[in-house]
PDB file of N, CA, C and O in Angstrom:
ATOM      1  N   UNK A   1     164.980  33.031 101.653  1.00  0.00           N
ATOM      2  CA  UNK A   1     164.157  32.674 100.523  1.00  0.00           C
ATOM      3  C   UNK A   1     163.176  33.826 100.273  1.00  0.00           C
ATOM      4  O   UNK A   1     162.615  34.398 101.206  1.00  0.00           O
ATOM      5  N   UNK A   2     162.991  34.139  99.025  1.00  0.00           N
ATOM      6  CA  UNK A   2     162.025  35.139  98.598  1.00  0.00           C
ATOM      7  C   UNK A   2     161.042  34.435  97.683  1.00  0.00           C
ATOM      8  O   UNK A   2     161.447  33.701  96.782  1.00  0.00           O
ATOM      9  N   UNK A   3     159.743  34.653  97.909  1.00  0.00           N
ATOM     10  CA  UNK A   3     158.761  33.976  97.060  1.00  0.00           C
ATOM     11  C   UNK A   3     157.607  34.905  96.721  1.00  0.00           C
ATOM     12  O   UNK A   3     157.332  35.885  97.414  1.00  0.00           O
ATOM     13  N   UNK A   4     156.949  34.556  95.634  1.00  0.00           N
ATOM     14  CA  UNK A   4     155.786  35.274  95.156  1.00  0.00           C
ATOM     15  C   UNK A   4     154.784  34.236  94.695  1.00  0.00           C
ATOM     16  O   UNK A   4     155.134  33.323  93.947  1.00  0.00           O
ATOM     17  N   UNK A   5     153.534  34.367  95.137  1.00  0.00           N
ATOM     18  CA  UNK A   5     152.500  33.455  94.681  1.00  0.00           C
ATOM     19  C   UNK A   5     151.339  34.276  94.143  1.00  0.00           C
ATOM     20  O   UNK A   5     150.930  35.265  94.752  1.00  0.00           O
ATOM     21  N   UNK A   6     150.816  33.862  93.006  1.00  0.00           N
ATOM     22  CA  UNK A   6     149.700  34.560  92.373  1.00  0.00           C
ATOM     23  C   UNK A   6     148.605  33.561  92.036  1.00  0.00           C
ATOM     24  O   UNK A   6     148.877  32.406  91.710  1.00  0.00           O
ATOM     25  N   UNK A   7     147.369  34.021  92.119  1.00  0.00           N
ATOM     26  CA  UNK A   7     146.213  33.187  91.824  1.00  0.00           C
ATOM     27  C   UNK A   7     145.440  33.768  90.646  1.00  0.00           C
ATOM     28  O   UNK A   7     145.379  34.984  90.467  1.00  0.00           O
ATOM     29  N   UNK A   8     144.856  32.887  89.852  1.00  0.00           N
ATOM     30  CA  UNK A   8     143.997  33.288  88.744  1.00  0.00           C
ATOM     31  C   UNK A   8     142.570  33.369  89.292  1.00  0.00           C
ATOM     32  O   UNK A   8     142.158  32.522  90.084  1.00  0.00           O
ATOM     33  N   UNK A   9     141.836  34.364  88.881  1.00  0.00           N
ATOM     34  CA  UNK A   9     140.443  34.488  89.332  1.00  0.00           C
ATOM     35  C   UNK A   9     139.647  33.264  88.910  1.00  0.00           C
ATOM     36  O   UNK A   9     139.768  32.806  87.773  1.00  0.00           O
ATOM     37  N   UNK A  10     138.840  32.734  89.807  1.00  0.00           N
ATOM     38  CA  UNK A  10     138.003  31.587  89.434  1.00  0.00           C
ATOM     39  C   UNK A  10     137.129  31.927  88.227  1.00  0.00           C
ATOM     40  O   UNK A  10     136.533  33.002  88.153  1.00  0.00           O
ATOM     41  N   UNK A  11     137.069  30.997  87.296  1.00  0.00           N
ATOM     42  CA  UNK A  11     136.253  31.186  86.100  1.00  0.00           C
ATOM     43  C   UNK A  11     136.953  31.909  84.969  1.00  0.00           C
ATOM     44  O   UNK A  11     136.399  32.008  83.874  1.00  0.00           O
ATOM     45  N   UNK A  12     138.147  32.415  85.197  1.00  0.00           N
ATOM     46  CA  UNK A  12     138.903  33.105  84.146  1.00  0.00           C
ATOM     47  C   UNK A  12     140.030  32.194  83.675  1.00  0.00           C
ATOM     48  O   UNK A  12     141.036  32.038  84.368  1.00  0.00           O
ATOM     49  N   UNK A  13     139.871  31.605  82.523  1.00  0.00           N
ATOM     50  CA  UNK A  13     140.889  30.723  81.961  1.00  0.00           C
ATOM     51  C   UNK A  13     141.750  31.541  81.006  1.00  0.00           C
ATOM     52  O   UNK A  13     141.498  31.579  79.802  1.00  0.00           O
ATOM     53  N   UNK A  14     142.757  32.186  81.554  1.00  0.00           N
ATOM     54  CA  UNK A  14     143.571  33.081  80.723  1.00  0.00           C
ATOM     55  C   UNK A  14     145.034  32.698  80.658  1.00  0.00           C
ATOM     56  O   UNK A  14     145.752  33.191  79.788  1.00  0.00           O
ATOM     57  N   UNK A  15     145.505  31.832  81.552  1.00  0.00           N
ATOM     58  CA  UNK A  15     146.929  31.504  81.589  1.00  0.00           C
ATOM     59  C   UNK A  15     147.105  29.993  81.534  1.00  0.00           C
ATOM     60  O   UNK A  15     146.657  29.271  82.425  1.00  0.00           O
ATOM     61  N   UNK A  16     147.762  29.524  80.476  1.00  0.00           N
ATOM     62  CA  UNK A  16     148.015  28.095  80.294  1.00  0.00           C
ATOM     63  C   UNK A  16     149.337  27.707  80.958  1.00  0.00           C
ATOM     64  O   UNK A  16     150.228  28.541  81.119  1.00  0.00           O
ATOM     65  N   UNK A  17     149.451  26.455  81.334  1.00  0.00           N
ATOM     66  CA  UNK A  17     150.721  25.948  81.871  1.00  0.00           C
ATOM     67  C   UNK A  17     151.843  26.199  80.866  1.00  0.00           C
ATOM     68  O   UNK A  17     152.950  26.579  81.244  1.00  0.00           O
ATOM     69  N   UNK A  18     151.553  25.986  79.600  1.00  0.00           N
ATOM     70  CA  UNK A  18     152.557  26.165  78.541  1.00  0.00           C
ATOM     71  C   UNK A  18     152.970  27.624  78.379  1.00  0.00           C
ATOM     72  O   UNK A  18     154.020  27.901  77.800  1.00  0.00           O
ATOM     73  N   UNK A  19     152.159  28.574  78.882  1.00  0.00           N
ATOM     74  CA  UNK A  19     152.546  29.989  78.853  1.00  0.00           C
ATOM     75  C   UNK A  19     153.658  30.276  79.866  1.00  0.00           C
ATOM     76  O   UNK A  19     154.430  31.220  79.692  1.00  0.00           O
ATOM     77  N   UNK A  20     153.739  29.471  80.913  1.00  0.00           N
ATOM     78  CA  UNK A  20     154.765  29.637  81.948  1.00  0.00           C
ATOM     79  C   UNK A  20     156.094  29.076  81.462  1.00  0.00           C
ATOM     80  O   UNK A  20     157.132  29.718  81.624  1.00  0.00           O
ATOM     81  N   UNK A  21     156.076  27.889  80.869  1.00  0.00           N
ATOM     82  CA  UNK A  21     157.311  27.263  80.400  1.00  0.00           C
ATOM     83  C   UNK A  21     157.009  26.023  79.578  1.00  0.00           C
ATOM     84  O   UNK A  21     155.864  25.581  79.482  1.00  0.00           O
ATOM     85  N   UNK A  22     158.053  25.476  78.991  1.00  0.00           N
ATOM     86  CA  UNK A  22     157.937  24.272  78.166  1.00  0.00           C
ATOM     87  C   UNK A  22     157.586  23.088  79.065  1.00  0.00           C
ATOM     88  O   UNK A  22     158.341  22.760  79.980  1.00  0.00           O
ATOM     89  N   UNK A  23     156.453  22.451  78.812  1.00  0.00           N
ATOM     90  CA  UNK A  23     156.012  21.343  79.647  1.00  0.00           C
ATOM     91  C   UNK A  23     156.936  20.138  79.537  1.00  0.00           C
ATOM     92  O   UNK A  23     157.005  19.330  80.463  1.00  0.00           O
ATOM     93  N   UNK A  24     157.645  20.004  78.425  1.00  0.00           N
ATOM     94  CA  UNK A  24     158.596  18.900  78.259  1.00  0.00           C
ATOM     95  C   UNK A  24     159.802  19.076  79.184  1.00  0.00           C
ATOM     96  O   UNK A  24     160.458  18.095  79.534  1.00  0.00           O
ATOM     97  N   UNK A  25     160.096  20.297  79.577  1.00  0.00           N
ATOM     98  CA  UNK A  25     161.227  20.577  80.464  1.00  0.00           C
ATOM     99  C   UNK A  25     160.822  20.646  81.931  1.00  0.00           C
ATOM    100  O   UNK A  25     161.680  20.745  82.807  1.00  0.00           O
ATOM    101  N   UNK A  26     159.526  20.593  82.201  1.00  0.00           N
ATOM    102  CA  UNK A  26     159.030  20.694  83.576  1.00  0.00           C
ATOM    103  C   UNK A  26     159.071  19.354  84.277  1.00  0.00           C
ATOM    104  O   UNK A  26     158.934  18.300  83.654  1.00  0.00           O
ATOM    105  N   UNK A  27     159.259  19.413  85.575  1.00  0.00           N
ATOM    106  CA  UNK A  27     159.136  18.225  86.406  1.00  0.00           C
ATOM    107  C   UNK A  27     157.663  18.153  86.810  1.00  0.00           C
ATOM    108  O   UNK A  27     157.110  19.125  87.324  1.00  0.00           O
ATOM    109  N   UNK A  28     157.043  17.023  86.583  1.00  0.00           N
ATOM    110  CA  UNK A  28     155.620  16.883  86.899  1.00  0.00           C
ATOM    111  C   UNK A  28     155.490  16.332  88.311  1.00  0.00           C
ATOM    112  O   UNK A  28     155.952  15.228  88.600  1.00  0.00           O
ATOM    113  N   UNK A  29     154.856  17.112  89.193  1.00  0.00           N
ATOM    114  CA  UNK A  29     154.730  16.742  90.600  1.00  0.00           C
ATOM    115  C   UNK A  29     153.368  16.144  90.953  1.00  0.00           C
ATOM    116  O   UNK A  29     153.195  15.592  92.040  1.00  0.00           O
ATOM    117  N   UNK A  30     152.428  16.250  90.061  1.00  0.00           N
ATOM    118  CA  UNK A  30     151.076  15.743  90.283  1.00  0.00           C
ATOM    119  C   UNK A  30     150.320  15.804  88.977  1.00  0.00           C
ATOM    120  O   UNK A  30     150.905  16.066  87.926  1.00  0.00           O
ATOM    121  N   UNK A  31     149.010  15.561  89.037  1.00  0.00           N
ATOM    122  CA  UNK A  31     148.216  15.596  87.811  1.00  0.00           C
ATOM    123  C   UNK A  31     148.397  16.920  87.081  1.00  0.00           C
ATOM    124  O   UNK A  31     148.698  16.927  85.887  1.00  0.00           O
ATOM    125  N   UNK A  32     148.220  18.036  87.772  1.00  0.00           N
ATOM    126  CA  UNK A  32     148.324  19.348  87.138  1.00  0.00           C
ATOM    127  C   UNK A  32     149.225  20.260  87.962  1.00  0.00           C
ATOM    128  O   UNK A  32     148.874  21.400  88.268  1.00  0.00           O
ATOM    129  N   UNK A  33     150.391  19.731  88.312  1.00  0.00           N
ATOM    130  CA  UNK A  33     151.395  20.500  89.039  1.00  0.00           C
ATOM    131  C   UNK A  33     152.711  20.344  88.287  1.00  0.00           C
ATOM    132  O   UNK A  33     153.222  19.235  88.133  1.00  0.00           O
ATOM    133  N   UNK A  34     153.252  21.462  87.821  1.00  0.00           N
ATOM    134  CA  UNK A  34     154.494  21.458  87.051  1.00  0.00           C
ATOM    135  C   UNK A  34     155.514  22.353  87.740  1.00  0.00           C
ATOM    136  O   UNK A  34     155.167  23.389  88.306  1.00  0.00           O
ATOM    137  N   UNK A  35     156.777  21.939  87.685  1.00  0.00           N
ATOM    138  CA  UNK A  35     157.850  22.711  88.312  1.00  0.00           C
ATOM    139  C   UNK A  35     159.013  22.858  87.331  1.00  0.00           C
ATOM    140  O   UNK A  35     159.439  21.892  86.698  1.00  0.00           O
ATOM    141  N   UNK A  36     159.513  24.086  87.221  1.00  0.00           N
ATOM    142  CA  UNK A  36     160.672  24.379  86.396  1.00  0.00           C
ATOM    143  C   UNK A  36     161.777  24.929  87.284  1.00  0.00           C
ATOM    144  O   UNK A  36     161.511  25.698  88.208  1.00  0.00           O
ATOM    145  N   UNK A  37     163.006  24.541  87.008  1.00  0.00           N
ATOM    146  CA  UNK A  37     164.174  25.105  87.681  1.00  0.00           C
ATOM    147  C   UNK A  37     164.880  25.999  86.666  1.00  0.00           C
ATOM    148  O   UNK A  37     165.260  25.551  85.584  1.00  0.00           O
ATOM    149  N   UNK A  38     165.048  27.250  87.025  1.00  0.00           N
ATOM    150  CA  UNK A  38     165.675  28.216  86.133  1.00  0.00           C
ATOM    151  C   UNK A  38     167.001  28.618  86.755  1.00  0.00           C
ATOM    152  O   UNK A  38     167.033  29.177  87.852  1.00  0.00           O
ATOM    153  N   UNK A  39     168.094  28.336  86.057  1.00  0.00           N
ATOM    154  CA  UNK A  39     169.423  28.653  86.574  1.00  0.00           C
ATOM    155  C   UNK A  39     169.626  30.166  86.640  1.00  0.00           C
ATOM    156  O   UNK A  39     169.161  30.907  85.774  1.00  0.00           O
ATOM    157  N   UNK A  40     170.321  30.604  87.673  1.00  0.00           N
ATOM    158  CA  UNK A  40     170.632  32.022  87.801  1.00  0.00           C
ATOM    159  C   UNK A  40     171.768  32.403  86.861  1.00  0.00           C
ATOM    160  O   UNK A  40     172.561  31.557  86.448  1.00  0.00           O
ATOM    161  N   UNK A  41     171.834  33.683  86.534  1.00  0.00           N
ATOM    162  CA  UNK A  41     172.909  34.178  85.668  1.00  0.00           C
ATOM    163  C   UNK A  41     173.705  35.239  86.404  1.00  0.00           C
ATOM    164  O   UNK A  41     173.188  35.940  87.274  1.00  0.00           O
ATOM    165  N   UNK A  42     174.965  35.341  86.041  1.00  0.00           N
ATOM    166  CA  UNK A  42     175.850  36.363  86.610  1.00  0.00           C
ATOM    167  C   UNK A  42     175.857  36.335  88.133  1.00  0.00           C
ATOM    168  O   UNK A  42     175.818  37.383  88.777  1.00  0.00           O
ATOM    169  N   UNK A  43     175.907  35.140  88.704  1.00  0.00           N
ATOM    170  CA  UNK A  43     175.984  34.992  90.154  1.00  0.00           C
ATOM    171  C   UNK A  43     174.651  35.088  90.867  1.00  0.00           C
ATOM    172  O   UNK A  43     174.606  34.975  92.092  1.00  0.00           O
ATOM    173  N   UNK A  44     173.568  35.292  90.142  1.00  0.00           N
ATOM    174  CA  UNK A  44     172.237  35.360  90.761  1.00  0.00           C
ATOM    175  C   UNK A  44     171.790  33.950  91.152  1.00  0.00           C
ATOM    176  O   UNK A  44     172.133  32.985  90.470  1.00  0.00           O
ATOM    177  N   UNK A  45     171.034  33.822  92.234  1.00  0.00           N
ATOM    178  CA  UNK A  45     170.559  32.496  92.630  1.00  0.00           C
ATOM    179  C   UNK A  45     169.550  31.925  91.638  1.00  0.00           C
ATOM    180  O   UNK A  45     168.905  32.657  90.887  1.00  0.00           O
ATOM    181  N   UNK A  46     169.434  30.620  91.655  1.00  0.00           N
ATOM    182  CA  UNK A  46     168.466  29.939  90.794  1.00  0.00           C
ATOM    183  C   UNK A  46     167.052  30.248  91.256  1.00  0.00           C
ATOM    184  O   UNK A  46     166.835  30.665  92.394  1.00  0.00           O
ATOM    185  N   UNK A  47     166.098  30.040  90.365  1.00  0.00           N
ATOM    186  CA  UNK A  47     164.688  30.299  90.653  1.00  0.00           C
ATOM    187  C   UNK A  47     163.909  29.017  90.381  1.00  0.00           C
ATOM    188  O   UNK A  47     164.182  28.303  89.416  1.00  0.00           O
ATOM    189  N   UNK A  48     162.935  28.736  91.245  1.00  0.00           N
ATOM    190  CA  UNK A  48     162.031  27.610  91.044  1.00  0.00           C
ATOM    191  C   UNK A  48     160.654  28.189  90.742  1.00  0.00           C
ATOM    192  O   UNK A  48     160.166  29.056  91.468  1.00  0.00           O
ATOM    193  N   UNK A  49     160.033  27.708  89.671  1.00  0.00           N
ATOM    194  CA  UNK A  49     158.705  28.160  89.276  1.00  0.00           C
ATOM    195  C   UNK A  49     157.780  26.952  89.315  1.00  0.00           C
ATOM    196  O   UNK A  49     158.081  25.902  88.748  1.00  0.00           O
ATOM    197  N   UNK A  50     156.654  27.118  89.991  1.00  0.00           N
ATOM    198  CA  UNK A  50     155.696  26.026  90.104  1.00  0.00           C
ATOM    199  C   UNK A  50     154.319  26.534  89.676  1.00  0.00           C
ATOM    200  O   UNK A  50     153.874  27.592  90.121  1.00  0.00           O
ATOM    201  N   UNK A  51     153.659  25.780  88.821  1.00  0.00           N
ATOM    202  CA  UNK A  51     152.311  26.115  88.369  1.00  0.00           C
ATOM    203  C   UNK A  51     151.404  24.947  88.714  1.00  0.00           C
ATOM    204  O   UNK A  51     151.769  23.786  88.531  1.00  0.00           O
ATOM    205  N   UNK A  52     150.207  25.270  89.220  1.00  0.00           N
ATOM    206  CA  UNK A  52     149.285  24.206  89.607  1.00  0.00           C
ATOM    207  C   UNK A  52     147.851  24.617  89.374  1.00  0.00           C
ATOM    208  O   UNK A  52     147.540  25.804  89.278  1.00  0.00           O
ATOM    209  N   UNK A  53     146.982  23.632  89.283  1.00  0.00           N
ATOM    210  CA  UNK A  53     145.570  23.903  89.092  1.00  0.00           C
ATOM    211  C   UNK A  53     144.769  22.615  89.046  1.00  0.00           C
ATOM    212  O   UNK A  53     145.298  21.533  89.300  1.00  0.00           O
ATOM    213  N   UNK A  54     143.482  22.740  88.718  1.00  0.00           N
ATOM    214  CA  UNK A  54     142.606  21.574  88.627  1.00  0.00           C
ATOM    215  C   UNK A  54     142.191  21.307  87.186  1.00  0.00           C
ATOM    216  O   UNK A  54     141.523  20.312  86.904  1.00  0.00           O
ATOM    217  N   UNK A  55     142.580  22.185  86.283  1.00  0.00           N
ATOM    218  CA  UNK A  55     142.255  22.066  84.860  1.00  0.00           C
ATOM    219  C   UNK A  55     143.480  21.527  84.125  1.00  0.00           C
ATOM    220  O   UNK A  55     144.598  21.923  84.454  1.00  0.00           O
ATOM    221  N   UNK A  56     143.315  20.642  83.146  1.00  0.00           N
ATOM    222  CA  UNK A  56     144.477  20.089  82.447  1.00  0.00           C
ATOM    223  C   UNK A  56     145.225  21.095  81.571  1.00  0.00           C
ATOM    224  O   UNK A  56     146.378  20.847  81.219  1.00  0.00           O
ATOM    225  N   UNK A  57     144.612  22.211  81.211  1.00  0.00           N
ATOM    226  CA  UNK A  57     145.263  23.189  80.336  1.00  0.00           C
ATOM    227  C   UNK A  57     145.565  24.512  81.022  1.00  0.00           C
ATOM    228  O   UNK A  57     146.615  25.107  80.779  1.00  0.00           O
ATOM    229  N   UNK A  58     144.666  24.979  81.870  1.00  0.00           N
ATOM    230  CA  UNK A  58     144.796  26.302  82.495  1.00  0.00           C
ATOM    231  C   UNK A  58     145.152  26.182  83.970  1.00  0.00           C
ATOM    232  O   UNK A  58     144.572  25.368  84.689  1.00  0.00           O
ATOM    233  N   UNK A  59     146.098  26.985  84.417  1.00  0.00           N
ATOM    234  CA  UNK A  59     146.530  26.915  85.800  1.00  0.00           C
ATOM    235  C   UNK A  59     145.643  27.757  86.702  1.00  0.00           C
ATOM    236  O   UNK A  59     144.935  28.657  86.249  1.00  0.00           O
ATOM    237  N   UNK A  60     145.700  27.442  87.990  1.00  0.00           N
ATOM    238  CA  UNK A  60     144.947  28.192  88.987  1.00  0.00           C
ATOM    239  C   UNK A  60     145.835  29.105  89.794  1.00  0.00           C
ATOM    240  O   UNK A  60     145.381  30.135  90.292  1.00  0.00           O
ATOM    241  N   UNK A  61     147.123  28.732  89.933  1.00  0.00           N
ATOM    242  CA  UNK A  61     148.074  29.570  90.659  1.00  0.00           C
ATOM    243  C   UNK A  61     149.484  29.229  90.206  1.00  0.00           C
ATOM    244  O   UNK A  61     149.737  28.177  89.619  1.00  0.00           O
ATOM    245  N   UNK A  62     150.394  30.154  90.498  1.00  0.00           N
ATOM    246  CA  UNK A  62     151.801  29.859  90.269  1.00  0.00           C
ATOM    247  C   UNK A  62     152.625  30.477  91.367  1.00  0.00           C
ATOM    248  O   UNK A  62     152.216  31.436  92.021  1.00  0.00           O
ATOM    249  N   UNK A  63     153.796  29.906  91.554  1.00  0.00           N
ATOM    250  CA  UNK A  63     154.689  30.275  92.635  1.00  0.00           C
ATOM    251  C   UNK A  63     156.083  30.444  92.061  1.00  0.00           C
ATOM    252  O   UNK A  63     156.540  29.624  91.265  1.00  0.00           O
ATOM    253  N   UNK A  64     156.755  31.510  92.468  1.00  0.00           N
ATOM    254  CA  UNK A  64     158.139  31.748  92.066  1.00  0.00           C
ATOM    255  C   UNK A  64     158.952  31.861  93.354  1.00  0.00           C
ATOM    256  O   UNK A  64     158.632  32.671  94.224  1.00  0.00           O
ATOM    257  N   UNK A  65     159.999  31.053  93.473  1.00  0.00           N
ATOM    258  CA  UNK A  65     160.812  31.025  94.682  1.00  0.00           C
ATOM    259  C   UNK A  65     162.277  31.230  94.313  1.00  0.00           C
ATOM    260  O   UNK A  65     162.789  30.606  93.384  1.00  0.00           O
ATOM    261  N   UNK A  66     162.939  32.112  95.051  1.00  0.00           N
ATOM    262  CA  UNK A  66     164.370  32.351  94.856  1.00  0.00           C
ATOM    263  C   UNK A  66     165.041  32.315  96.220  1.00  0.00           C
ATOM    264  O   UNK A  66     164.559  32.915  97.181  1.00  0.00           O
ATOM    265  N   UNK A  67     166.140  31.616  96.287  1.00  0.00           N
ATOM    266  CA  UNK A  67     166.910  31.580  97.523  1.00  0.00           C
ATOM    267  C   UNK A  67     167.729  32.858  97.639  1.00  0.00           C
ATOM    268  O   UNK A  67     168.340  33.303  96.666  1.00  0.00           O
ATOM    269  N   UNK A  68     167.739  33.440  98.818  1.00  0.00           N
ATOM    270  CA  UNK A  68     168.588  34.602  99.050  1.00  0.00           C
ATOM    271  C   UNK A  68     170.014  34.124  99.258  1.00  0.00           C
ATOM    272  O   UNK A  68     170.236  33.106  99.915  1.00  0.00           O
ATOM    273  N   UNK A  69     170.987  34.846  98.706  1.00  0.00           N
ATOM    274  CA  UNK A  69     172.375  34.444  98.951  1.00  0.00           C
ATOM    275  C   UNK A  69     172.723  34.674 100.415  1.00  0.00           C
ATOM    276  O   UNK A  69     172.319  35.675 101.007  1.00  0.00           O
ATOM    277  N   UNK A  70     173.476  33.741 100.996  1.00  0.00           N
ATOM    278  CA  UNK A  70     173.923  33.874 102.383  1.00  0.00           C
ATOM    279  C   UNK A  70     175.163  34.748 102.413  1.00  0.00           C
ATOM    280  O   UNK A  70     176.252  34.300 102.053  1.00  0.00           O
ATOM    281  N   UNK A  71     175.004  35.975 102.835  1.00  0.00           N
ATOM    282  CA  UNK A  71     176.127  36.906 102.899  1.00  0.00           C
ATOM    283  C   UNK A  71     176.670  36.889 104.307  1.00  0.00           C
ATOM    284  O   UNK A  71     176.010  37.349 105.239  1.00  0.00           O
ATOM    285  N   UNK A  72     177.884  36.356 104.472  1.00  0.00           N
ATOM    286  CA  UNK A  72     178.551  36.342 105.766  1.00  0.00           C
ATOM    287  C   UNK A  72     177.974  35.360 106.753  1.00  0.00           C
ATOM    288  O   UNK A  72     178.389  35.362 107.912  1.00  0.00           O
ATOM    289  N   UNK A  73     177.042  34.524 106.358  1.00  0.00           N
ATOM    290  CA  UNK A  73     176.449  33.541 107.262  1.00  0.00           C
ATOM    291  C   UNK A  73     177.071  32.183 106.994  1.00  0.00           C
ATOM    292  O   UNK A  73     177.303  31.808 105.845  1.00  0.00           O
ATOM    293  N   UNK A  74     177.336  31.455 108.057  1.00  0.00           N
ATOM    294  CA  UNK A  74     177.879  30.113 107.877  1.00  0.00           C
ATOM    295  C   UNK A  74     176.726  29.145 107.703  1.00  0.00           C
ATOM    296  O   UNK A  74     175.627  29.358 108.215  1.00  0.00           O
ATOM    297  N   UNK A  75     176.997  28.085 106.974  1.00  0.00           N
ATOM    298  CA  UNK A  75     175.966  27.095 106.695  1.00  0.00           C
ATOM    299  C   UNK A  75     175.686  26.277 107.936  1.00  0.00           C
ATOM    300  O   UNK A  75     176.578  26.050 108.754  1.00  0.00           O
ATOM    301  N   UNK A  76     174.450  25.834 108.078  1.00  0.00           N
ATOM    302  CA  UNK A  76     174.098  24.950 109.180  1.00  0.00           C
ATOM    303  C   UNK A  76     174.765  23.598 108.926  1.00  0.00           C
ATOM    304  O   UNK A  76     175.164  23.313 107.797  1.00  0.00           O
ATOM    305  N   UNK A  77     174.891  22.759 109.963  1.00  0.00           N
ATOM    306  CA  UNK A  77     175.501  21.439 109.737  1.00  0.00           C
ATOM    307  C   UNK A  77     174.792  20.643 108.648  1.00  0.00           C
ATOM    308  O   UNK A  77     175.449  19.953 107.869  1.00  0.00           O
ATOM    309  N   UNK A  78     173.469  20.724 108.578  1.00  0.00           N
ATOM    310  CA  UNK A  78     172.730  19.992 107.545  1.00  0.00           C
ATOM    311  C   UNK A  78     173.070  20.522 106.168  1.00  0.00           C
ATOM    312  O   UNK A  78     173.347  19.744 105.255  1.00  0.00           O
ATOM    313  N   UNK A  79     173.052  21.860 106.002  1.00  0.00           N
ATOM    314  CA  UNK A  79     173.389  22.454 104.713  1.00  0.00           C
ATOM    315  C   UNK A  79     174.823  22.130 104.330  1.00  0.00           C
ATOM    316  O   UNK A  79     175.103  21.851 103.164  1.00  0.00           O
ATOM    317  N   UNK A  80     175.730  22.164 105.288  1.00  0.00           N
ATOM    318  CA  UNK A  80     177.128  21.890 105.001  1.00  0.00           C
ATOM    319  C   UNK A  80     177.316  20.448 104.554  1.00  0.00           C
ATOM    320  O   UNK A  80     178.060  20.187 103.609  1.00  0.00           O
ATOM    321  N   UNK A  81     176.643  19.497 105.230  1.00  0.00           N
ATOM    322  CA  UNK A  81     176.807  18.097 104.840  1.00  0.00           C
ATOM    323  C   UNK A  81     176.189  17.830 103.475  1.00  0.00           C
ATOM    324  O   UNK A  81     176.720  17.031 102.704  1.00  0.00           O
ATOM    325  N   UNK A  82     175.064  18.494 103.164  1.00  0.00           N
ATOM    326  CA  UNK A  82     174.452  18.320 101.856  1.00  0.00           C
ATOM    327  C   UNK A  82     175.327  18.898 100.760  1.00  0.00           C
ATOM    328  O   UNK A  82     175.308  18.410  99.630  1.00  0.00           O
ATOM    329  N   UNK A  83     176.093  19.929 101.079  1.00  0.00           N
ATOM    330  CA  UNK A  83     176.963  20.550 100.092  1.00  0.00           C
ATOM    331  C   UNK A  83     178.321  19.847 100.023  1.00  0.00           C
ATOM    332  O   UNK A  83     179.169  20.204  99.205  1.00  0.00           O
ATOM    333  N   UNK A  84     178.523  18.839 100.893  1.00  0.00           N
ATOM    334  CA  UNK A  84     179.784  18.122 100.888  1.00  0.00           C
ATOM    335  C   UNK A  84     180.906  18.863 101.614  1.00  0.00           C
ATOM    336  O   UNK A  84     182.085  18.600 101.379  1.00  0.00           O
ATOM    337  N   UNK A  85     180.533  19.782 102.490  1.00  0.00           N
ATOM    338  CA  UNK A  85     181.515  20.574 103.234  1.00  0.00           C
ATOM    339  C   UNK A  85     181.702  19.944 104.595  1.00  0.00           C
ATOM    340  O   UNK A  85     180.725  19.663 105.289  1.00  0.00           O
ATOM    341  N   UNK A  86     182.944  19.718 104.988  1.00  0.00           N
ATOM    342  CA  UNK A  86     183.217  19.167 106.311  1.00  0.00           C
ATOM    343  C   UNK A  86     183.362  20.303 107.299  1.00  0.00           C
ATOM    344  O   UNK A  86     184.001  21.314 107.008  1.00  0.00           O
ATOM    345  N   UNK A  87     182.762  20.133 108.479  1.00  0.00           N
ATOM    346  CA  UNK A  87     182.826  21.150 109.530  1.00  0.00           C
ATOM    347  C   UNK A  87     183.467  20.547 110.752  1.00  0.00           C
ATOM    348  O   UNK A  87     183.375  19.341 110.982  1.00  0.00           O
ATOM    349  N   UNK A  88     184.108  21.372 111.528  1.00  0.00           N
ATOM    350  CA  UNK A  88     184.680  20.926 112.798  1.00  0.00           C
ATOM    351  C   UNK A  88     183.560  20.703 113.792  1.00  0.00           C
ATOM    352  O   UNK A  88     182.581  21.450 113.797  1.00  0.00           O
ATOM    353  N   UNK A  89     183.689  19.660 114.657  1.00  0.00           N
ATOM    354  CA  UNK A  89     182.623  19.391 115.645  1.00  0.00           C
ATOM    355  C   UNK A  89     182.545  20.457 116.705  1.00  0.00           C
ATOM    356  O   UNK A  89     181.706  20.375 117.602  1.00  0.00           O
TER     357      UNK A  89
END
């Protein structure tokens, strides 16, 4: 997993939740916590974007998370069962 988190300076209201993405398409995780899932293109992994804060219009921080592709690694039993893959015991 690769992630990046950024914070807005306290007292600087410069970035709105709606500047990150369409709020109608976001999953609302709390009062002022929004999450968007962005599908990857051309074989790139999907990205999850989360914006949160204490203000109803302006965010305090945002997080971007991307899963690294597993190159040559086998899935753990939990990952395999979640993906519907049967493994030998």
